[in-house]
C-alpha positions in Angstrom: -172.8 -10.6 117.9 -175.2 -10.8 115.0 -172.9 -12.9 112.8 -172.5 -15.5 115.5 -176.2 -15.6 116.0 -176.8 -16.3 112.3 -174.1 -19.0 112.4 -175.7 -20.8 115.4 -179.1 -20.4 113.7 -177.8 -22.2 110.7 -176.4 -25.0 112.8 -179.8 -25.3 114.7 -181.5 -25.8 111.4 -179.0 -28.5 110.3 -176.8 -30.0 112.9 -174.4 -31.4 110.3 -173.3 -27.8 109.6 -171.4 -28.0 112.9 -169.2 -30.7 111.4 -168.3 -28.7 108.4 -164.8 -27.2 108.6 -165.9 -23.9 107.0 -168.4 -23.4 109.8 -165.5 -23.4 112.2 -163.3 -21.2 110.0 -166.0 -18.6 109.7 -166.9 -18.7 113.4 -163.2 -18.3 114.3 -162.9 -15.3 111.9 -166.0 -13.7 113.5 -164.7 -14.3 117.0 -161.2 -13.0 116.1 -162.7 -9.8 114.5 -164.6 -9.2 117.8 -161.4 -9.6 119.8 -162.2 -12.9 121.2 -158.9 -14.5 120.4 -158.9 -17.4 122.9 -162.4 -18.7 121.9 -161.4 -18.3 118.2 -158.3 -20.5 118.8 -160.5 -23.2 120.5 -162.8 -23.2 117.5 -159.9 -23.7 115.1 -158.3 -26.4 117.2 -161.7 -28.2 117.1 -161.7 -27.8 113.4 -158.2 -29.3 113.1 -159.6 -32.6 114.5 -162.4 -32.9 111.9 -162.1 -35.4 109.1 -160.9 -33.7 106.0 -158.9 -31.2 108.0 -156.6 -33.2 110.2 -155.1 -34.9 107.2 -154.7 -33.9 103.6 -156.7 -36.1 101.3 -159.4 -38.7 102.1 -159.6 -39.7 105.8 -160.1 -43.4 105.6 -161.3 -43.6 109.2 -164.4 -41.6 108.5 -167.4 -42.6 106.3 -166.9 -40.9 103.0 -170.3 -39.2 102.9 -169.5 -37.5 106.2 -166.1 -36.2 105.3 -165.9 -32.7 103.9 -162.6 -32.0 102.3 -161.4 -28.4 102.5 -160.0 -26.7 99.4 -156.4 -25.5 99.4 -157.4 -21.8 100.0 -159.7 -22.6 102.9 -157.2 -24.9 104.5 -154.5 -22.3 104.2 -156.8 -19.7 105.7 -157.6 -22.0 108.6 -154.0 -22.8 109.4 -152.7 -19.2 108.9 -155.4 -17.8 111.1 -154.5 -20.3 113.8 -150.8 -19.3 113.5 -151.8 -15.6 113.8 -154.0 -16.1 116.8 -151.6 -18.3 118.6 -148.9 -15.6 118.0 -151.2 -13.0 119.5 -151.6 -15.1 122.6 -147.8 -15.5 122.9 -148.2 -19.3 122.5 -145.2 -19.2 120.2 -144.1 -22.8 120.5 -147.6 -24.0 119.3 -147.6 -21.3 116.6 -144.2 -22.6 115.4 -145.4 -26.2 115.1 -148.5 -25.2 113.1 -146.5 -23.0 110.8 -143.9 -25.7 110.1 -146.7 -28.0 108.9 -148.2 -25.2 106.8 -144.9 -24.3 105.2 -144.4 -27.9 104.1 -147.9 -28.3 102.8 -148.3 -25.1 100.9 -144.8 -24.6 99.5 -145.1 -23.8 95.7 -148.8 -23.2 95.9 -150.8 -20.0 95.4 -151.3 -20.0 99.2 -147.6 -20.0 100.0 -147.5 -16.2 100.6 -150.2 -16.4 103.3 -148.0 -18.8 105.3 -144.9 -16.7 104.8 -146.7 -13.6 106.1 -148.0 -15.5 109.1 -144.5 -16.9 109.7 -142.9 -13.5 109.4 -145.4 -12.2 112.0 -144.4 -15.0 114.3 -140.7 -14.1 113.8 -141.4 -10.5 114.7 -143.1 -11.6 117.9 -139.9 -13.5 118.8 -137.9 -10.3 118.1 -136.4 -11.7 114.9 -137.2 -8.7 112.6 -134.4 -9.3 110.0 -135.4 -13.0 109.8 -139.0 -11.9 109.1 -137.9 -9.7 106.3 -135.6 -12.4 104.8 -138.6 -14.9 104.8 -140.6 -12.5 102.6 -137.6 -11.8 100.4 -137.6 -15.4 99.3 -140.5 -14.7 96.9 -138.8 -13.5 93.8 -140.2 -10.9 91.4 -141.6 -13.5 89.0 -143.7 -15.1 91.7 -147.4 -14.5 91.3 -147.7 -13.4 95.0 -144.6 -11.1 94.9 -146.7 -8.0 95.5 -148.3 -9.4 98.6 -144.9 -10.4 100.0 -143.5 -6.9 99.3 -146.5 -5.2 100.9 -146.0 -7.3 104.0 -142.3 -6.5 104.0 -143.1 -2.7 103.6 -145.3 -3.0 106.7 -142.4 -4.4 108.7 -140.0 -1.7 107.6 -142.4 1.0 108.6 -143.8 -0.4 111.9 -140.8 -2.2 113.3 -137.7 -0.5 111.8 -139.2 3.0 111.3 -137.5 3.0 107.8 -139.7 5.1 105.5 -137.3 4.9 102.6 -137.3 1.1 102.6 -141.0 1.1 103.0 -141.3 3.2 99.8 -138.8 1.1 97.9 -141.0 -2.0 98.6 -144.0 -0.4 96.9 -141.8 1.0 94.1 -140.5 -2.6 93.4 -144.1 -3.8 93.1 -144.9 -1.1 90.4 -141.6 -1.9 88.6 -142.5 -5.5 88.4 -146.3 -5.2 88.0 -147.1 -1.7 86.5 -150.9 -1.9 86.8 -153.2 1.1 87.6 -154.1 -0.5 90.9 -150.5 -0.9 91.9 -149.7 2.8 91.0 -152.6 3.9 93.2 -151.4 1.7 96.0 -147.9 3.2 95.6 -149.4 6.7 95.7 -151.2 6.0 98.8 -148.1 4.5 100.4 -146.0 7.5 99.6 -148.7 9.9 100.9 -148.9 8.0 104.1 -145.3 8.6 105.0 -145.6 12.3 104.0 -142.3 12.5 102.2 -142.9 11.1 98.7 -140.2 12.9 96.8 -137.3 11.8 99.2 -138.7 8.3 99.4 -138.8 7.7 95.7 -135.2 9.2 95.2 -133.8 6.7 97.7 
């Protein structure tokens, strides 16, 4: 894998790179994309023990100059990827523990929707389809990430409930709330994908 080779080359040039949380996040993303789920989880679990990741804020046990603090978006990406991969591996108890911490940490932030989506995927794996939908429904129309939550909900309706009309209504709700050109294009694509746009919109 060329991406992994470049990552390791970077670390060989500067061994401190291996202690940077972003190195572990990117490596896990690369491994995950290649289908290497178990190794990706191990990389993320190692990252979770690094200063600046294990706890939010300054880690007083580590020398300040060696502590690399993750930004909110990167920390959310790390935690949600870990939840998603643990879910894939059917390690549902572990995934549940990680997502509980993530929910508490990112509630009310711009990253909240990523955690909700990961949690909804976990619920689906447990067979709790309605609960997954209800989780995403908690983001109201005035929430900045309403569109992302609705798109995730649409995916559940189509893949797990085979409900094309509910799928279409989710995308219609996005356009009703945020009538941008991009959202209209996304709605058009969504309706074409179910091959019955007229009936879906009338629903």
